[in-house]
ROSE-4610 file (N, C-alpha, C; in Angstrom, 1 decimal, always signed):
// ROSE-4610
residu = [X/X/X/X/X/X/X/X/X/X/X/X/X/X/X/X/X/X/X/X/X/X/X/X/X/X/X/X/X/X/X/X/X/X/X/X/X/X/X/X/X/X/X/X/X/X/X/X/X/X/X/X/X/X/X/X/X/X/X/X/X/X/X/X/X/X/X/X/X/X/X/X/X/X/X/X/X/X/X/X/X/X/X/X/X/X/X/X/X/X/X/X/X/X/X/X/X/X/X/X/X/X/X/X/X/X/X/X/X/X/X/X/X/X/X/X/X/X/X/X/X/X/X/X/X/X/X/X/X/X/X/X/X/X/X/X/X/X/X/X/X/X/X/X/X/X/X/X/X/X/X/X/X/X/X/X/X/X/X/X/X/X/X/X/X/X/X/X/X/X/X/X/X/X/X/X/X/X/X/X/X/X/X/X/X/X/X/X/X/X/X/X/X/X/X/X/X/X/X/X/X/X/X/X/X/X/X/X/X/X/X/X/X/X/X/X/X/X/X/X/X/X/X/X/X/X/X/X/X/X/X/X/X/X/X/X/X/X/X/X/X/X/X/X/X/X/X/X/X/X/X/X/X/X/X]
num = [1/1/1/2/2/2/3/3/3/4/4/4/5/5/5/6/6/6/7/7/7/8/8/8/9/9/9/10/10/10/11/11/11/12/12/12/13/13/13/14/14/14/15/15/15/16/16/16/17/17/17/18/18/18/19/19/19/20/20/20/21/21/21/22/22/22/23/23/23/24/24/24/25/25/25/26/26/26/27/27/27/28/28/28/29/29/29/30/30/30/31/31/31/32/32/32/33/33/33/34/34/34/35/35/35/36/36/36/37/37/37/38/38/38/39/39/39/40/40/40/41/41/41/42/42/42/43/43/43/44/44/44/45/45/45/46/46/46/47/47/47/48/48/48/49/49/49/50/50/50/51/51/51/52/52/52/53/53/53/54/54/54/55/55/55/56/56/56/57/57/57/58/58/58/59/59/59/60/60/60/61/61/61/62/62/62/63/63/63/64/64/64/65/65/65/66/66/66/67/67/67/68/68/68/69/69/69/70/70/70/71/71/71/72/72/72/73/73/73/74/74/74/75/75/75/76/76/76/77/77/77/78/78/78/79/79/79/80/80/80/81/81/81/82/82/82/83/83/83/84/84/84/85/85/85]
x = [+98.6/+98.7/+97.4/+96.9/+95.7/+95.9/+95.0/+95.0/+93.7/+93.7/+92.4/+92.2/+91.0/+90.7/+89.2/+88.9/+87.6/+87.2/+86.0/+85.5/+84.3/+84.4/+83.3/+82.5/+81.2/+80.3/+79.3/+79.2/+78.1/+77.2/+75.9/+74.9/+74.1/+74.2/+73.4/+72.2/+72.2/+71.1/+70.5/+69.4/+68.9/+68.4/+68.3/+68.0/+69.1/+70.3/+71.5/+71.6/+70.8/+70.9/+70.9/+70.0/+69.9/+71.1/+71.7/+72.9/+74.1/+74.2/+75.3/+75.1/+73.9/+73.7/+74.0/+73.7/+74.1/+75.6/+76.3/+77.8/+78.4/+77.8/+78.3/+78.0/+76.9/+76.5/+77.5/+77.9/+78.8/+80.2/+80.5/+81.9/+81.8/+80.8/+80.5/+81.7/+82.4/+83.5/+84.7/+84.7/+85.8/+85.3/+83.9/+83.3/+83.3/+83.9/+83.9/+82.7/+82.4/+81.3/+80.8/+79.6/+79.0/+78.1/+78.2/+77.3/+76.7/+75.4/+74.8/+73.9/+74.0/+73.2/+72.4/+71.1/+70.3/+70.2/+70.7/+70.7/+69.5/+68.4/+67.1/+66.9/+67.4/+67.2/+68.0/+69.1/+69.9/+69.6/+68.7/+68.3/+69.5/+70.5/+71.6/+71.7/+72.5/+72.9/+74.4/+74.9/+76.3/+76.6/+77.5/+77.8/+79.3/+79.7/+81.1/+81.2/+82.2/+82.4/+83.8/+84.0/+85.3/+85.6/+86.8/+87.1/+88.4/+88.6/+89.8/+89.9/+90.9/+91.0/+92.3/+92.6/+93.7/+93.4/+94.5/+94.3/+93.5/+93.6/+92.8/+91.3/+91.0/+89.6/+89.0/+89.8/+89.3/+89.2/+90.1/+90.1/+88.9/+88.6/+87.4/+86.1/+86.0/+84.8/+84.7/+85.8/+85.7/+85.6/+86.2/+86.1/+84.7/+84.0/+82.6/+81.7/+82.0/+81.2/+81.4/+82.6/+82.9/+82.2/+81.7/+81.0/+79.5/+79.0/+77.6/+77.4/+76.5/+76.3/+75.6/+75.8/+75.2/+75.8/+77.0/+77.7/+79.1/+79.7/+81.2/+81.8/+82.9/+83.6/+85.0/+85.5/+86.8/+87.3/+88.5/+89.0/+90.3/+90.5/+91.8/+92.2/+93.4/+93.9/+95.2/+95.4/+96.6/+97.8/+98.9/+100.1/+100.7/+100.4/+100.9/+100.1/+100.7/+100.0/+99.8/+98.7/+98.4/+98.2/+98.6/+98.5/+97.2/+96.6/+95.4/+95.9/+95.0/+95.4/+94.9]
y = [+65.6/+66.6/+66.6/+67.8/+67.9/+68.6/+68.4/+69.1/+69.7/+70.7/+71.4/+71.2/+71.0/+70.8/+70.9/+70.6/+70.6/+69.2/+68.8/+67.6/+67.9/+67.6/+67.9/+66.6/+66.7/+65.6/+65.9/+65.1/+65.3/+64.1/+64.4/+63.3/+63.3/+62.2/+62.0/+61.2/+60.3/+59.5/+60.1/+60.8/+61.5/+60.5/+59.3/+58.2/+58.0/+58.5/+58.4/+59.5/+60.5/+61.7/+61.4/+60.5/+60.2/+59.5/+58.6/+57.9/+58.9/+59.8/+60.8/+61.7/+62.1/+62.9/+62.2/+60.9/+60.1/+60.0/+59.8/+59.7/+61.1/+62.2/+63.5/+63.8/+63.4/+63.5/+62.8/+61.6/+60.7/+61.3/+62.2/+62.8/+64.3/+64.7/+66.1/+66.8/+66.0/+66.5/+67.1/+66.7/+67.3/+68.3/+68.5/+69.4/+70.8/+71.7/+73.1/+73.9/+73.5/+74.2/+73.3/+73.6/+72.8/+73.7/+73.5/+74.2/+73.2/+73.1/+72.2/+73.0/+72.6/+73.3/+72.2/+72.3/+71.4/+72.0/+71.3/+71.8/+71.1/+71.7/+71.1/+70.9/+71.8/+71.6/+70.4/+70.0/+68.8/+67.6/+67.8/+66.7/+66.1/+67.0/+66.5/+67.5/+67.1/+67.9/+68.0/+69.2/+69.4/+69.9/+69.2/+69.6/+69.8/+70.9/+71.1/+71.2/+70.5/+70.3/+70.8/+71.8/+72.2/+71.3/+70.6/+69.7/+70.2/+69.8/+70.0/+68.8/+67.9/+66.7/+66.0/+64.9/+64.1/+63.4/+63.0/+62.3/+61.1/+60.4/+59.2/+59.5/+60.6/+61.1/+61.4/+62.2/+62.7/+61.5/+60.6/+59.4/+58.5/+58.4/+57.7/+58.3/+59.6/+60.3/+60.0/+60.3/+60.1/+58.6/+57.8/+56.3/+55.8/+56.2/+55.8/+56.5/+57.7/+58.3/+57.6/+57.2/+56.5/+55.2/+54.6/+53.3/+53.5/+54.8/+55.1/+55.1/+54.4/+54.4/+55.7/+56.1/+57.3/+58.6/+58.6/+59.8/+59.7/+60.9/+61.1/+62.0/+61.6/+62.3/+62.6/+63.8/+64.2/+65.1/+65.1/+65.9/+66.6/+67.7/+68.4/+68.9/+68.5/+68.9/+69.7/+70.5/+71.2/+70.3/+70.7/+69.9/+70.1/+71.3/+71.7/+71.0/+70.5/+70.0/+71.2/+71.1/+72.1/+71.5/+72.3/+71.8/+72.4/+71.7/+72.3/+73.4/+74.4/+75.6/+75.4]
z = [+140.3/+139.3/+138.5/+138.2/+137.4/+136.1/+135.2/+133.9/+133.7/+132.9/+132.5/+131.1/+130.7/+129.3/+129.0/+127.7/+127.2/+126.6/+126.9/+126.3/+125.4/+124.1/+123.2/+122.9/+123.0/+122.8/+121.8/+120.7/+119.7/+119.9/+120.1/+120.3/+119.1/+118.3/+117.1/+117.3/+118.4/+118.8/+120.1/+119.9/+121.1/+122.2/+121.9/+122.9/+123.8/+123.5/+124.4/+125.4/+125.3/+126.2/+127.6/+128.1/+129.5/+130.0/+129.2/+129.6/+129.7/+128.7/+128.8/+130.0/+130.3/+131.5/+132.8/+132.9/+134.0/+134.2/+133.1/+133.2/+133.6/+133.1/+133.5/+134.9/+135.4/+136.8/+137.7/+137.3/+138.1/+138.1/+137.2/+137.1/+137.4/+138.1/+138.4/+139.2/+139.9/+140.7/+139.9/+138.6/+137.7/+136.7/+136.7/+135.7/+136.3/+135.6/+135.9/+135.3/+134.1/+133.4/+132.2/+131.8/+130.8/+129.9/+128.6/+127.7/+126.7/+126.7/+125.8/+124.8/+123.5/+122.5/+121.7/+121.8/+120.9/+119.5/+118.6/+117.2/+116.5/+116.7/+116.4/+114.9/+114.1/+112.6/+112.1/+112.8/+112.4/+113.3/+114.3/+115.2/+115.9/+116.4/+117.2/+118.4/+119.3/+120.5/+120.6/+120.9/+121.1/+122.5/+123.2/+124.6/+124.7/+125.3/+125.7/+127.2/+127.7/+129.1/+129.4/+130.4/+130.9/+132.1/+132.0/+133.1/+133.8/+135.0/+135.8/+136.7/+136.3/+137.0/+136.6/+137.2/+136.9/+135.5/+134.9/+133.6/+133.7/+134.9/+135.2/+135.3/+136.0/+136.1/+134.8/+134.0/+132.7/+131.8/+131.8/+131.0/+131.3/+132.6/+133.0/+132.4/+132.5/+131.9/+130.4/+129.7/+128.2/+127.8/+128.6/+128.3/+128.5/+129.5/+129.7/+128.6/+128.3/+127.3/+125.9/+125.7/+124.4/+124.2/+125.3/+125.2/+124.8/+124.9/+124.6/+123.1/+122.6/+121.1/+120.7/+119.5/+118.9/+119.3/+120.0/+120.3/+119.9/+119.7/+119.4/+120.5/+121.0/+122.1/+121.7/+121.9/+121.7/+122.9/+123.3/+124.4/+124.0/+124.6/+124.5/+125.9/+126.3/+127.6/+127.6/+128.6/+128.7/+128.8/+128.3/+128.5/+129.9/+130.4/+131.7/+132.8/+133.8/+135.0/+136.0/+136.7/+137.7/+139.1/+140.1/+141.5/+142.0/+143.0/+143.7/+144.5/+144.6/+145.4/+146.9]
């Protein structure tokens, strides 16, 4: 069973960008879409990721992101489970 959701990432330490991108690349199989906004006047980056995966897959992604210093990660998932078509 899969869930659909959004993962929000706020990067306050721009030195962490390459690690975040590496983690996202490694979880690309559950990423449906990505929007990244560099907020230059505040010197931060904001990324939103649409995900479609099992709770284990999504938890792996957010868990690995949570270990990166200088970023904040939050997720919101559907309560409903979806089947693959």
